[in-house]
C-alpha positions as CSV (number, residue, x, y, z in Angstrom):
1,X,-8.1,0.7,112.0
2,X,-11.1,0.2,109.5
3,X,-12.1,3.4,109.0
4,X,-8.2,4.7,108.2
5,X,-8.7,3.6,104.5
6,X,-10.2,6.0,102.0
7,X,-11.8,3.4,100.1
8,X,-13.4,2.2,103.2
9,X,-14.8,5.6,104.0
10,X,-16.0,6.2,100.4
11,X,-17.7,2.4,100.7
12,X,-19.5,3.3,103.6
13,X,-20.4,6.8,102.7
14,X,-21.8,5.3,99.8
15,X,-24.1,2.5,102.0
16,X,-25.3,5.7,104.1
17,X,-26.4,7.1,100.9
18,X,-28.1,3.8,100.1
19,X,-29.8,2.8,103.4
20,X,-33.2,3.7,102.7
21,X,-32.9,1.6,99.8
22,X,-31.3,-1.2,101.1
23,X,-34.4,-0.9,104.0
24,X,-36.8,-1.6,101.3
25,X,-35.2,-3.9,99.3
26,X,-34.9,-5.7,102.7
27,X,-38.4,-5.6,103.7
28,X,-39.5,-6.8,100.3
29,X,-37.6,-9.5,100.7
30,X,-38.6,-10.3,104.1
31,X,-42.1,-10.6,102.9
32,X,-41.6,-12.3,99.7
33,X,-39.4,-14.9,101.7
34,X,-42.1,-15.1,104.5
35,X,-44.8,-15.4,101.4
36,X,-42.4,-18.1,99.8
37,X,-42.4,-20.2,103.2
38,X,-46.1,-19.9,103.8
39,X,-47.0,-21.1,100.4
40,X,-44.3,-23.4,99.2
41,X,-45.9,-24.9,96.6
42,X,-46.5,-21.5,94.6
43,X,-43.0,-20.4,95.3
44,X,-41.8,-23.9,94.0
45,X,-43.9,-23.9,90.4
46,X,-42.5,-20.2,90.4
47,X,-39.2,-21.1,90.9
48,X,-39.5,-24.0,88.4
49,X,-40.9,-22.0,85.4
50,X,-38.3,-19.3,86.1
51,X,-35.6,-21.1,85.7
52,X,-37.5,-23.1,83.0
53,X,-37.5,-19.6,81.3
54,X,-33.8,-18.6,81.9
55,X,-32.9,-22.2,80.1
56,X,-35.1,-21.5,77.2
57,X,-33.5,-18.4,76.6
58,X,-29.8,-19.4,77.0
59,X,-30.4,-22.1,74.9
60,X,-31.8,-20.0,72.1
61,X,-28.8,-17.9,72.7
62,X,-26.0,-20.5,72.5
63,X,-28.0,-22.1,69.9
64,X,-27.3,-18.8,67.6
65,X,-24.3,-18.4,68.8
66,X,-22.8,-21.7,67.8
67,X,-23.1,-20.6,64.2
68,X,-21.0,-18.3,64.8
69,X,-18.0,-20.5,66.1
70,X,-15.1,-21.5,63.9
71,X,-14.2,-25.4,64.2
72,X,-16.4,-28.5,63.8
73,X,-15.6,-29.9,67.5
74,X,-16.4,-26.4,69.2
75,X,-19.4,-25.8,67.0
76,X,-20.8,-29.1,68.0
77,X,-20.0,-28.9,71.5
78,X,-22.3,-25.2,71.6
79,X,-24.5,-26.5,69.2
80,X,-25.5,-29.4,72.2
81,X,-25.1,-27.1,74.9
82,X,-27.7,-24.8,73.2
83,X,-30.0,-27.8,72.4
84,X,-29.8,-29.5,76.0
85,X,-30.4,-26.0,77.5
86,X,-33.6,-25.4,75.3
87,X,-34.6,-29.1,75.8
88,X,-34.1,-28.6,79.7
89,X,-35.9,-25.2,79.6
90,X,-38.8,-26.3,77.6
91,X,-39.0,-29.4,79.9
92,X,-39.6,-27.3,82.6
93,X,-41.9,-24.4,81.4
94,X,-44.6,-27.6,80.1
95,X,-44.0,-29.9,83.1
96,X,-43.2,-27.6,86.0
97,X,-44.3,-30.9,88.4
98,X,-42.0,-33.1,86.6
99,X,-39.6,-30.4,86.5
100,X,-39.8,-29.5,90.4
101,X,-38.7,-33.2,91.3
102,X,-35.9,-32.9,88.9
103,X,-34.7,-29.7,90.3
104,X,-35.6,-31.0,94.2
105,X,-33.0,-34.0,93.5
106,X,-30.6,-31.7,92.2
107,X,-30.8,-29.7,94.6
108,X,-30.1,-32.5,97.1
109,X,-27.3,-33.9,95.2
110,X,-25.9,-30.3,95.1
111,X,-26.1,-30.0,99.2
112,X,-24.9,-32.9,99.4
113,X,-21.4,-32.1,97.5
114,X,-21.2,-29.0,99.2
115,X,-21.0,-30.5,102.7
116,X,-18.9,-33.1,101.6
117,X,-16.2,-30.4,100.1
118,X,-16.8,-27.9,103.0
119,X,-16.1,-31.2,105.4
120,X,-12.7,-32.0,103.8
121,X,-12.0,-28.3,103.9
122,X,-12.9,-28.0,107.4
123,X,-10.4,-30.9,108.2
124,X,-7.9,-29.6,105.8
125,X,-7.7,-26.5,107.8
126,X,-8.1,-28.2,111.3
127,X,-4.8,-26.3,112.9
128,X,-6.2,-23.3,111.8
129,X,-8.9,-21.3,113.8
130,X,-12.5,-21.6,112.1
131,X,-12.4,-25.2,111.0
132,X,-15.3,-25.8,113.3
133,X,-17.5,-23.5,111.9
134,X,-16.8,-24.6,108.3
135,X,-17.2,-28.3,109.6
136,X,-20.4,-27.3,111.1
137,X,-21.8,-25.8,107.7
138,X,-20.7,-29.4,105.9
139,X,-22.2,-31.2,108.6
140,X,-26.1,-29.0,108.0
141,X,-25.5,-29.5,104.4
142,X,-25.0,-33.0,104.5
143,X,-27.9,-33.3,107.0
144,X,-30.2,-31.1,104.3
145,X,-29.1,-33.1,101.7
146,X,-30.1,-36.3,103.6
147,X,-33.5,-34.7,104.3
148,X,-34.0,-33.9,100.5
149,X,-33.0,-37.3,99.3
150,X,-35.0,-39.0,102.0
151,X,-38.2,-37.7,101.5
152,X,-37.6,-37.0,97.5
153,X,-40.1,-37.1,95.4
154,X,-42.6,-36.5,97.6
155,X,-41.2,-33.5,99.1
156,X,-40.7,-31.9,95.6
157,X,-43.4,-29.9,95.5
158,X,-42.2,-27.6,98.8
159,X,-38.6,-28.0,99.0
160,X,-37.8,-25.4,96.3
161,X,-40.1,-23.0,97.8
162,X,-38.9,-23.6,101.6
163,X,-35.2,-22.9,100.4
164,X,-36.2,-19.9,98.0
165,X,-38.2,-18.4,101.0
166,X,-35.3,-19.0,104.0
167,X,-33.2,-17.3,101.3
168,X,-35.0,-14.4,100.6
169,X,-35.6,-14.1,104.4
170,X,-32.2,-14.0,106.0
171,X,-31.2,-12.0,102.9
172,X,-34.1,-9.7,103.6
173,X,-32.9,-9.3,107.3
174,X,-29.3,-9.0,106.4
175,X,-30.2,-5.9,104.1
176,X,-32.6,-4.4,107.6
177,X,-29.6,-5.1,109.4
178,X,-27.4,-2.9,107.2
179,X,-29.8,-0.3,106.6
180,X,-30.0,0.0,110.2
181,X,-26.2,0.0,110.7
182,X,-26.0,2.4,108.4
183,X,-28.4,5.1,108.9
184,X,-27.6,8.7,109.3
C-alpha cells in the first residue's frame, strides 16, 4: 500500500535522485561524529563557541527589533530578551570553559525533564502498544541526566562533545542507510 500514493512515489523518486548526496552527507557526519567522540574537549568548546555566536547574533537582532514594537510592555520584554541573549552569547564567547559548565548543567536538566515527560507519557498511553519503547526512552533520558548531573561540573569539558559526536554519528549512519536504500 505504501507505493500506491502519488506523493509517496514522488518523494521516493526525489530520494533516489538525492541518494548520492545523502551518502556524502552521511559520510561527513560519521567522520565529524567520530572526531567529536575522540576529541570531546575540542568538540565541546566548538559547540560552546557556536552557541555563543548564535545567541550574540540573536540578541543583536532582537535588540534592533525591539525598537519596532509598539507598546511599553512588549517593547521592554523584547528589549530584555535581546539583552539577555546578547549577554549570554557574550559570556559563552569570552568564557567558553565556564560556558561549557553552564551548558552541561542545562543539558542535564533538559534530559531530566524530557525523561520525566516521556515516562508520564508512557504510563498514560499504557493500554496502547508501544508504551514500553516510550518508557525505555524516558528511563534512558533520566539515566543520562543523572550521569551528567552527578559528574557536573567535572565532566563539563567532555559531555557536550560526546553528545554532539553521538548525534552526528547516528544521524550520519541513518543518512548512509537511507542513501543505500534508495540507490538506483
